N, C-alpha and C positions, 0 to 999 in steps of 0.2 A: 527338605520338604519334598514329598512325593507329589509331583505335578499332576498325576493321573488318579489320585485317590480322593474320593469325596469325603470332605471333612467338615467340621463345624465352621471353619473359616469360609469354606466354599458355600455352605448353607447361608451364612450371614451375607456373603457377597451377592449371592443369588437374590436374596430378599432386597438388598439395596438396589440391584440392577432392575428388578421388577418394579420397584417404587418409581425409579427414574423413567422406565418405559411407560408406566401407567400415567405418571404426571405429564409426560410428553403427549400422550394421546388426549388427555383432558384439556390441555392448554391450547390457546391460539399459538400457531407456529411462530417462533421468533424469527425475524429476518436474519439478524446477526451480520457478520461481514468479515472481510480479510484483515489480518494483522501481519505486519512485516516480520520477517524471520528473526531479526535481532530482538524485537520486543517479545516475540513468543519465547525465544531462548531465555530472556530475563524472567518471564513469568513462570514458565514450566520447568526450567532448569534441565539437568541431565536426567532423562527418564529411564535409560537402560544402564543398570549398574550390576556389579558382580553378585550382590546379595539380594537384589530386587527391592522394589518399593513397598511390597505388600499390596493386597487387593484394595483396601479402602483408600490408601494414598494414591495408587494408580488411577482409581476411579475418580478421586477428587481432582486430580490433574485434568482428566478428561472433562468432567462436568464444569469445573470452574474456569479452566483456561482454554482448552483445545476446542471443545464444542462451541463456545461462543465465537470462535474464529472460523466457524464453518457455516456457510449459508444453508438455510432451510428452503429447499426448492419447492416445498408445498405451501409456502407463505402466499396468501392471496394476492399480494402485490409484487411477487416475484414474477415478472413478465418478460424477462430476458431469455435469450436462447429458446429452448423448449422446456418448460417447467415439468415437475412431476406432481402428482396428487394421489398418493396411494390411499385406498380406503383403510379404515382402522383395522378391519379384519384381515386384510391382506398383509398389513404390517405385523399383526399378531401372529399370523400363520408363518411369516418369515422367521419369527422366533422359534416356532416349533420345528421348522425345517432346519434351522441352524443347530439345534440341540440333538437332532435325530441322526446325524452323521450318515447321511445318505450319499451314495455314489449314483449319479443319475445317468450313467452312460450306457447301461445295458439292461435288457429285459431280465436277464438272469439274476442280476443283483438288485433290481429296483422295479419289478414288474408293476407293483401297485402305483408307484409314483409315475411311471411312464404311461400307465392306463389313464390316470387322471389328467396328465398333461395332454395326451392325445385327444381326450374329450374336449379340452379347451381349444386345441388346434382345429378340431372338427368344426367347432362353432365359427371360428375365423374363416376356415375354408368354405363353409356354407355362405357366409357373408359375401365372399369374393365370387361365389358361383362355380367353384371348382368341383370336379367329379368326385364320386364316392371313394375312388382309389387314391385321392390326393393325401398328402401327409408330409411331415417334416419333423422339426424339433424346435426347442427353445435354445437360443444362443445368447451370448453376453449382451449384445447391442446391435444397432443397425449396421455398424461398420463390419462386424463379423458376419451378420446375416447377408449383407450385400456381397461380401467377398465369397462366402460359401456358395451362394446362388450362381455367381459368375464363374467360379471354378467348375461347378456342375455343367454350366452352359458350354464352357470351353471343352470339357471332357466329351460332351455329346457331339460336338463338331469333330473332335479327333476320332471318335468312333465311326462317324459317318464317312469321313474323307480318308482316313488312314494315311497312306503314303502321299496322297494328293493334297495334304494339308499345306496351305500357303506358309511361307517362311515367317511372315509377320501377321499377327492377328489384331483385330480392332473391335471396338464396341462403341455404339452410338450413345452419346450423352449430350447435354447442353451446359451452358455456363451457369445454369440454375440447379443442375444436378448436385446432390450433396457431395461435399469435398471428399468424403470417405470413398466414394465410388471411383473418382479419378485417381485417388491415392492407391486403391486396391488394384486398379488396372495397370497403372503406369509403374508403380514402385514395388508392388508385391508380385503381380502376375507377369510383368514385362509385356504388357499389351498396350497398344496405342489407342487412346480415345479418339473417336471420330466426332467432332463437335458439330452439332446441328443448330442452325439459327433458330432462335425463339421468336414467337410472335410478340405483339405489343403488350401482352399481359405476362410475358415471361414463360410461355408454355412451349414445349415441344409439340408439334403437330404432325399428323401423318404426311401431308404434302411436303413439309419441310424435311422430314426424314427421307422421303423418296428423292427429293431434290439433292440432298447430300450424298445419297448412295449413287445417284446418277453422276453427279459432279466428281466425286472422289473415287468412284468405283466401289463395287460391293465385295471385291475379292478380299477374303480374310475377315470380313465382318461377321461375327458369330452371334451378337446379341444387341438389343436396344434396351436401354434403361430408361423407363418412364418414371415419373414421380407423381404420386397422388398426395399433394400437400407439400409444396416446396418449403424449405426451412425459412428462407428469407421473406418470401411473399405469400406463402400459404396457398398457392394456386395449384390446380389439378391439370395435368397434361391432357392432351387429346388422346385418351386411351383407346377409343374405338378406331381412330385413324391410324394410330401407331400399330395397333394389333393387325389391321388390314395389311399394312406394309410388311410387317414381320411375317405374315403368312405368305405374302407374295414372294419374298426373298428367302424364306426358310430360316429366319432369325429367331433366336430364343428371345422371348418377350418377358423381361423382368420388370416388376413394378415395386419401387421403393415407396412404401406407405408408412415409414417409420413414425412420422407424426400424424399425417392426415388419414391414414387407413382406418383409424377408429371410427371415422365418420360414416363408414359403410353401414354402421348400425343405426344411423339417423335417417329416417324417411325423408326429411326435408331437403337433404342434399344428395340422396342416393343417385339421382340422375347424373350428377357430375362424374360418376364412376362408370358410366356405360362403356363397355368394352373390356373392363378389368377381368371379366369372366374368361377371357382368352389368355390370360397370363400363364406363362410356364412356371414362374416363381413369383413369390410375393412376400414382403416382410411388413410387420407392424410392431412397434415397441409398446408392450403393455405398461412399461414404466413411464410412459407419457400419458396419452389420452385414454388409456384403458385402466388406469387407477391401480396399477401394481407398483411394488417397490423396485428400486434399482437393484440389479441390472437385469433386463429381460427383453429379448426380441423374439417374436414368433416368426419362424421361417417355414413357409409351406411351398411344396412343389406339386405341380400338376401330375407329373410322373416321377414319384420318389425313387423308382428303381434306377433311373439315370443317376440321381444324386447318390444313391447307395453305392453304385459302382465307382463313382468318382471319389468318394470320401472314406470308404471302408479301409482301415489300416490292417495290415497282415503281419503277423508274427506268431511264433509257436505258442506263446503264452496267451494269445487271443483266440486260438482255435476253438476253445470251449464256448466262446461267445459267438464267433462268426459262423460256426457250424450249427448253431441252435435253431436257426431259421425264424427267430423272433424279431420284434421291432427294437433295434438298438439306436437310441438317439445319437450315439457317437458316430453313426454311419452317415449322418446327413449334414454335417458341418465340419469346419476346419478345427476340430477339437477331438480329444479322446477323453481325458479326465473332464468331468462335467458335473456341476451342481444342478440339482433338479429345480432350476430357477423359475420354471413355469408354475410351480405348485401354489405360491401365494396368489397369483392371478386366478388360477383355477378355483381356489377355495372361495375367493371373493365373488367370482362369477356364479359358482354353485350356490353360495349362500344367498346372494341378493337377487339372482336371476337376470336374464338378458334384458327384460323389460326395464329394469332399474338402470342398467347400463345405457340403454337407448335414451331414457329420460334425462340422465345426467349429461350425456353428450349433447342432446338437444338444448338443454339449459345453457350450456356454454356457448353454443352457436347463437342463441338469442341474446346473450350478454354481448357477444362480439358485434352483432348487428346494431344493437343500441349504442355500443361504443363508436361504431362507424358514424352513426347519426350525430353523436356528440362532437366528433371531430369535424364533420361537415358544417356544423352550426357555429363553429368558432372561426372568425375571420383571420385570426393569426395562425391558423393551422391549415394544412392541405393534405387530404387523403390521396395518396399516390397511386394506389391500386385498389379497385373494388374487390372486397374480400370474397373468395370462394368459401373459406372455412373460418378460422378464428385467429388468423394473423392479420393485424392491422398495421400497415406500413404508412407512415405519414411524416410530414416535416413541419417544423416551426419556421414560418416565413422569416427570412432574413438571418437565420442562424448559420454560423460556421461550424466546422467540425470541432473547434475548440469550445464553442458554446455548448454543444451537445455533451462533450466530455465533462465539462464543469457541472452541468446540470445533473448528469448521472451521478457524479461524485457527491453532490449536495444531497440528493435523495438518499444515497446509501449512508452518508455520514449521519443523517437524521434518523436512520433506521426506519424510513417510511416505505421505500420501494426500491426495487432493482430493475431498471430499464436501461438497456445499453444502446449506443448508437449503431447504425449500420449504414450502408450506402445503397442507392438505387439509381441506375443509369449514371454512375460515377459521382453522384451528389450525396452529401451527408444527410442523414435522416434518422429516424428511430422507428421502433416497432413494438407493439404489444403482442405477445404470444399467450393466448388465453386458452387454457385447458383445465383449469381448476374450477370445479363447481362452486367453491367458496368465494371465487372472485366475483364481485358485484359491479354493477354500473357505477355505484358511488365510489368504488375503488378507482375506476378509470377516470371519472370526472375529477376526483381529487388530485390525481397525477396531472391531468391536463391543465388544471388551474395553476399549477406551479410553473407553467410555460408562458403564462400571459405577461 
């Protein structure tokens, strides 16, 4: 069989796949859930064989066995971690992207795709308040986005200090900073995190950052990482205060908005982000609250030239790209080969318009506010943090960690909801992460009723 020849079998398989895709778009998302490896082995059998299963059989294994063992993060009662909620058109355009065989790393090979992605990045940069020269690229996710920004920040310090560079470098974070940032610093970049004490709401503030720099010394500190929407509590750091301290000490100001940065489009909470306009770099994940499919992170730099110098790779076979003087997305992150992963988000934004995005984000904020009211109204529950955005962290009075774990499993076994335990100030609790416009107040009250 010629694997690269379009045949009648390929045509039939394509029709079957399109029917599955369209059915998935029409239906309510199934929650589904995990299956242990032994049971999956019994149901699916050996899928990789010398002669192959054939298209229809391989597709049947996926639809009947493997897909139901894979959760749908766009289910309206998937409220664990940070869900996803791609628009139908973003998902459809992802199909177009997949069959187009695009390499999205260079302007030479993908100028049309890069132009479209840059339009979407410009919209994000304008929300942040960055200057006209700002720019960047789409990367795999927040982990890669944060790492790429911090590599550029470190490079900028090396350029400035040269031989005077301290032997050990540090970056300011808190215990609420996303785990990927500390991992990137400590285990990938060999940089020490400088932990700043958070306030009673779990925020990094400008005064606390200054106090940490005075106490620990600012030598070798090249960046401060603020968060606009922490993963566990959903709060926004004191961006204006942090920006002021960064200017005072000459630090790179990076803002991780992987989850909450989308709320920049919502007028009702825009005041929470005052000071973000001073950021040197910023990330937001469209696969979260900007309704794109996995995986996609927008990374924007105030001065992309610093990032280009930090990330451009050099080799003889790359001269045709590097010497062209055009915008190459491969120059702005820790990648070379790259999918044009920003295109589905661009298409959805271009089709629906930014006003529709504003309204969808505002609608989820309203659901979260009403959800907080529902928690406050129940004497057996306690809202632990007043929400800035759409993460509701609360506890069931009297429950232990084992009670939360058993409750989570019951909801999942029933196929009703996926809500996981967490901790706050060392105590077990749980949280709702609400970013899906299809999630209703009734969904939340139904889950809360199971805790009575």
